[in-house]
C-alpha positions in Angstrom: 65.3 170.1 220.8 65.3 174.0 222.0 68.8 172.8 223.9 70.3 171.2 221.3 73.1 174.3 221.1 74.0 173.0 224.5 74.5 169.4 223.5 76.0 169.6 219.8 78.2 171.8 217.8 77.8 173.1 214.5 80.6 171.1 213.0 78.2 167.9 213.8 79.5 165.3 212.0 76.9 162.6 211.0 78.6 158.6 209.9 74.8 157.9 209.0 74.9 157.9 204.8 71.3 158.6 205.2 71.2 162.0 207.3 73.5 165.2 206.7 76.1 166.5 208.7 75.7 169.6 210.5 73.0 170.2 213.7 70.3 171.8 211.6 69.6 168.3 210.0 70.1 166.6 213.1 67.6 169.1 214.4 65.1 168.5 211.5 65.7 164.8 211.1 64.6 163.9 214.9 61.9 166.6 215.3 59.9 165.3 211.9 60.8 161.3 213.7 59.5 162.4 217.1 56.6 164.3 215.8 55.2 163.3 212.9 56.2 160.0 212.1 56.4 158.4 215.7 54.7 160.9 218.3 54.9 158.3 220.9 59.1 157.8 220.0 61.0 156.8 223.2 65.0 155.1 223.7 65.2 152.8 226.3 68.5 153.0 227.5 70.7 149.8 228.5 73.8 151.0 229.2 76.7 153.7 228.6 80.1 153.4 228.4 82.6 156.5 228.0 86.2 156.2 227.3 88.0 159.6 227.0 86.6 161.6 224.3 84.1 158.7 223.4 80.5 157.7 224.4 78.7 154.5 223.6 74.9 154.0 224.0 72.9 150.5 223.8 69.5 150.7 224.5 66.2 150.1 222.6 64.2 152.3 220.4 60.4 151.7 220.7 57.7 153.3 218.3 54.6 153.5 220.5 52.0 151.4 220.9 50.2 148.7 218.2 47.1 148.1 217.2 47.3 145.3 219.8 48.5 147.5 222.9 52.1 146.2 223.0 55.3 148.1 222.3 56.4 148.3 218.8 59.9 147.9 219.4 62.1 148.9 216.2 65.3 147.5 217.0 68.1 147.4 219.4 70.4 150.5 218.5 74.2 151.4 219.6 75.5 154.6 218.7 78.5 156.0 219.1 79.4 159.5 220.0 82.5 161.6 220.0 82.7 164.7 222.3 84.7 167.8 222.4 84.5 170.6 225.1 81.5 168.7 226.3 79.6 168.9 223.3 79.0 166.5 220.8 81.3 166.7 217.6 80.3 163.4 215.7 77.6 160.5 215.7 
């Protein structure tokens, strides 16, 4: 999370109604997910599509290993990001 300044602007807009806008809110939420809730979390990227200032990522969110030793797949995920000057301004 220490490199978030390299990739995200202060005025970051989050369109998920359960997540507040702003870089600090994004960092706080992501930090909680990957350190407290799901320390073995990973995102398996399947494809990336870019068109102008927009990038679409498609992949799987995996929480980690279940009791049976198999991956617990949370869901398939598609995220759309808008960039300005090489940094994320909208998700």
